[in-house]
N, C-alpha and C positions, 0 to 999 in steps of 0.2 A: 296475212302477210305474216306477221311475227315468227308462225309456224315452223313458215320456207326461208325463211331470214333465219332462222337458226339456223333448219336443215343442208339450206347452199351453205352456209357463211360465207356467202358472196363472195361464192369462185367462181374460176371462168364460164362455164355455161349460162351463168341465171342470163347476160342480156341472148345469147342466140335462141334461149330457151322462152324469153316474152317476147322475140323476134315469130319464132315458131306460133304460139297460142297465139298471137296478133293476130295473122296472119289465116287465121282462122284454123291452122293445121292439125287439128285436135280434136278424133273426131268419132261416132261409134262408145256417144260417154254411155255406162252400165252399171250399178247401184245397184249393191244386195249387201245382206247384214255383215260390215265383217272387215268387204273386201270392193271397189272400185277398179273402173280399168278403161281407159279409152287407146281407141289407133291415135298414134302419130304422123302422119305422113311429113318426108320430109327428102326433098329432092331426088328419094334411093325410088329403084321399083316398083320394090313391097313395103309397108308400114308397119313401123316398126307398133306390138301390142307390149302397155303399161297397165299394171295393175299398182292398186296403191292399197294395202294393209292395212288395219287398223285392229288394235287390241278391242274387246270389248273393256266397254266403262269402269266405273265404280261403280258399287249401288251410293254411295255418294255423288259420284256424278244422276245417275241416274234419276235418282231424289232432285238433286240441284233444276236440272232442267225438265221435271215436270212440276215443280214450281216457278218455271215462267225467264228459269236461267240460261238460257241456247248456248250463250256462249263461252256455260262448263261442258260441253259437250266439246269441242273445238282440246284434237291432242296434242299433246304434250311429244317431243319429237320420241322420241325412249316407246311410246306410242302406235307411229307405223313401222311400214317396212317396202316396199319396192321393191319387186320385182321384174327388170327387164332387163332381156342381151342386146347390150350395145355391140358393135365394134369400135366404144369409141375411149376414148380408158379414166376417163371424168369422171367420178363421183361424188351427187351425181351429176346427168348424163345434162345434155339441153333436151333428152325426153322427155323425162323426168323432171324436172323445173316447168317445162310447159303443160304437162301433164300436173303437176300442180295449180299452180296457175289458172288449167279450165276446171277445176276443181276447187280450185274457191269465187274461181265466178258462179259455176252451177247452184255454189252455197251460196252466196247472195241471188242469185235468182231465184231461186226453190230457199230457198234455209229447214225444211221439211228431207231434204239430200243427206244433208250429216248427221240428222235422228237417223232416216235411215240406216247410209252408211256404217252408226253404232251400233245399229239394233239396241235403236231405246224408241218402242213406245210413245208414242206419243195421244196424251187424248184426244189435244188440242191443237189446231193444226197451227203454222206457224209460218205461210205466208205471207201474211201484208208484216213478220217482220224483216230485219233485215241484219248481218251478223256483224256486231265490230270490227273496223280490221283495225281499229288496236287496244291494246289493254286497260 
């Protein structure tokens, strides 16, 4: 949540983005090394594609995560980039906020998602762990 707050700086689309995510309009989640993607369905005929890219982790981050500090896998704002074409002027827009919130939910439901997204090969499954929401 701190990443989302820092990225958005509590701009206008935070509220509408929360509403979009809560009503289940963020779908078709796909994760791979360095990228996650979603379709955001928002009262328009066609869904919006949102891709969230992340830079590869440093070797120090990788070692910390493999030593059990999974929270170290959470990227800094400067390590993410969002690709999305939107007719709205806001940056980040409500679709991007909804996708970030859905990513947070996916990582909370299965911490291995963040490891796959960051490209950290895990020797141990983290399905029994939860990511901290506050540092």
